[in-house]
N, C-alpha and C positions, 0 to 999 in steps of 0.2 A: 255559696262557698267562696271564700276569698282566694286570691292567687297564691298567697303564702301557704294556705291549707292544701291546695291542689299540688303545689310543689312538694309539700311534705308527704302527701299520700301517694305520689308517683312512684311506681316500683323502680328500685335502683338496679340498673343493669351492670354488666361487667365493666369495671373501671380500672384503668392502669395508672399507677402512681406517676406523678410528674418526674420523679427521680429515676424511675425505671423506663419511662417512655423513650428517651434517646437511645438506650441500649436495644430496645425492641425494634425501633426503626432502623438501626444500623445492622441488625442481625442478618438480613438478606445479603448485604454487601460483605459481611464477614464470612458468610457461607461461600459466596462466590470466590472470595480471596483464598479461602482454604482449599476450594476445589481447583484453583490455579496453582497454588504452592505445592500441593501434594505431587502432581505429575512433574513439576519442575525439579523438586528435590530428588524425586525418584530418578529422573534423567541424570542429575548430577552424580548420584551413586553409581548408576550404570556406566557413566563415562569414566569412572575411576576403576573399572573392572575389565579384565580380559574375559569377555562373555560372548560366546557363540551359541546360538540355538541348536546348532548341529552337534555341539560338544558341551552339553550342560555339566558334565562331570569335571571339566577343566576350568570351571568358573572360579575366578579368584581375583582379589584386588591387585592391580598393578599400579595403582595411584596415578601418577601423571604420565605413564608411558604412552597412552593413547594420544595425549596432546603433544608430547615431545616428538613422537614419530611423524607428526604433520610437518615439522620444520624441514625434514629431509625427504618429503614425499612430493614429487613434482605434480602429482594428481591433485593434491590439496591446493597448491599454489595456482594451478589452472582453475580450480573451482572458485577460489577467492577472486581471481582476476575476472573471470566470466561473470560472476555474481555482481561485482562492483560495476563492471562495464555495462551490463544489461540494465542495472538500476539507474546508472547515470544517464544513459542514452534515452531510456523511456521517460524518465522524469523530466529531463530537459525538453524533449520534443513535445511531450504532453503539456508542459507548462507554457511553452510558446504558443502552441495551437489553442489551448484553453483560454489563454489571455486574449489572443486575437479574436476568437469567436465571441468571448464575453464583451470585448470592446464593440464589436459589431452589433450585439444584441442589447447594449446598455440602455438605449432609449426604450421606455415602456410603451408598448403598443400591442394590439391584439396579434398582429403577425409575428412580432418578435417573441411573444409569450408562447405562441403555437410552435414556432421553430425550436425554441429552447426545450419544450416538452418532447418534441419528436427526436431531438438530439440525445435525449436521455434513454432512448430505447435500447442502445447497445449495453448500457449499464445495467439494465434489467435482465440481460441474458447471462446465464451461468457461464463463467469463463471457460470451463471445460467444453460446454456445448458450442460456444463461440469458436473455440480452437478446432473442434471437429468440423464445424461448418466451413471454416477457412481452409482446413486440410482438404476438404472435397473441392472447394473452389480453386485451390492451387495445385490440384492433381495434374501432373504433366500430360496425362492421357486424355482426360475429359473435363478438366476444370475450366470454368468460365474465365477466370483470371489468366490462366495459361493461354487460352484462346485470344484474349484481348492483348496479351503480351506479344503473341505471334503476329498480330496485326501491325505492331509498331517495330517489327524486326527482331524481337527477342525470341528466336526459335529455340525450342527445347530448354526453356528456363526452368531450372530444377527446384526453385523455391526452397522449402525446408529439407529437401533430400540432398542438398549439396553443402559441404562445409563452408563454402565461400558466401552462400546466401542464406543459410539457416538463421543466423542472428537477425538479419534484415527482416526475414519473414515473420519471426516470432515477435519482434519489436513492432512490426506493422499491426499484428493482431492485438497486442497490448495497447497500442495507441487507439485503435478502433474501440476497444472495450472501455478504457479508463479515461480518455480525454474528456468525456462529458462530466465526469466527477470533478475534475479541476475547473472545467468551464462553469459549472453551476455554483461552485464556491466563490470563484472570482466574480461571477456575475452578481451574486448577492452582495459581495463586498463593494463593487462599483456602484450599485444602486443605493447603497447605504452611506456613501460619501457625502459630506456636506456640499451644497451647491454654491455657497457664497464665493469660495476661491475661484471656481470656474466662471462664474458670472463676472467677477472683477477682471479676470484675465481676458474674457471676451470683450468687455468694454474698453480695455486698454489696447486691444489688438495684438495680444501676445501670440506668437506662432504656436501652432498645435504641437510641434515637436517639443518646445519648451514646456508647454502645459503637461505633456505626457511624462517627460523625464523629471521635471522639477516639482510637479504637483500630484499627478495621478499615482505614479509609481511609489513615491515615499509614503503616501497615505494608504496605498494598497499593500504595502510590504507585510504587515501582520497577516493578512489573508493569504498572500503568496507563501509565506513561511509555513502557515498551517497546512495549506494544500500540498506543498512540497514534502512536509514531514509525513503526512498520511501516505502519500504515494511512494515516497522513498522507502519507508518501512515495509510497505506492501510489496514493492518491486523486488527488494533484496531477498524477500522470502517467497518469490514466485515459484509455483509448482505446477498448477493445473494446466495453464496454457502451454508451458514448455513440454510437460510430460505428455499431454494429449496429442501434441503435434509431432514431437521428435523423440520422446523417451530419453532426452538428454543428448541425443546424437545430432548429426552423424559422428560416430566415434565419441569423443568427449568434448565436442564443440560447445554444447549447451548444458554441461553438467554443473548446474548451480547448486547451492548448498542443499536445498530441499530435495532435489533430484538425487544428488550424491548420497544423502542420508537415507533416502528411500531405497536406493539400489543396495547400499551396504546392509540394510536391515532385511529386506525381503529376498534379495538374490544371494548375498554372501552370508546372511544370517549373523552378521557381526554387530551385535547390539551395542557393545562398548564403543566402537568407532562411530557408529551412527549417532549415539547419544552425545559423544564428544563434539561431533560436527554441529549438532543443534545447539549445544551450549556456546560454542564459538559464535554461531550465528546470533544467538541471544546477546552476547557481549557486544557484537558489532552494532546491532540495532539499539542497544542501551546507550552506547557511546554516541551514536548519531542523534538519537532523540534528545539526549542531554544538551548537545550543541545547539540544536534548533530551539529547544525550550528556553535555554538561557538567552539566546538572541531575541526570542519573542518577548520574554520578560523585560529585557533591556529596552526594547522598542516601546513597550507599554509604559515603562517608567519615564522614558524621555517624552512620550506624548502627554503624560500627566503633568510633567514639569512645564511643558509649553502651554498647557491649557490655562 
């Protein structure tokens, strides 16, 4: 039996037309997109309503009143300020620490690879669990960190229970959890940089500071922008660490957007205000992501032009 005959006699299975195949392959992405858009537009509708779970009979559209009321609400401006401050501090410190650790571990070796894997351990811990662990360690009565602080003269350090130190404590937890994320991204970027410019600089006796600021940083900028974008969008939406440690307090010290929306929904049962807060948060993250993506694309085009 010839090969052509065998091919002819082979039973034909289920085949998809080449014209239909692209649509079938894109179907999962379409379903995910629909699954994202339905809750989003539902939130938009809720944000345009005066809607409290405790008063369902009074539910009606007030259109932009939920948004307009924010302009005269000091609590909203405090939430905006705290959210931006928290995101800015955490991202800046994590970027500096992550870059420093990545530079130390840049050389490929068994020890450096082992250290980089061990440094990823905090990232594998759920942020809420990490916050509860730090809450125990910073307990003024029996926490190990409170005991260590007392050894250096910081008696009765209140950590997250004091308005003056709550932000510092929560930022410390965020840095412990998420610095490995930036470190591993920048480490991958450093190890992927071409070696020729650094070898030429070494032969010419160029100072290390010049190499770092004029060669390493410009070539690493796309990776820095990517890491900063991911962490900035995550930090400005932070909830689990802050709520697990302080529930947004003391007072309104740490009432970031996610915490404020949560309290409005579950404590005040104000669905409309909570949804409006989340839409404003979405608008802020959309604006920031556009800025970073445009800069990243500009850097990529400039790199292509120089290549």
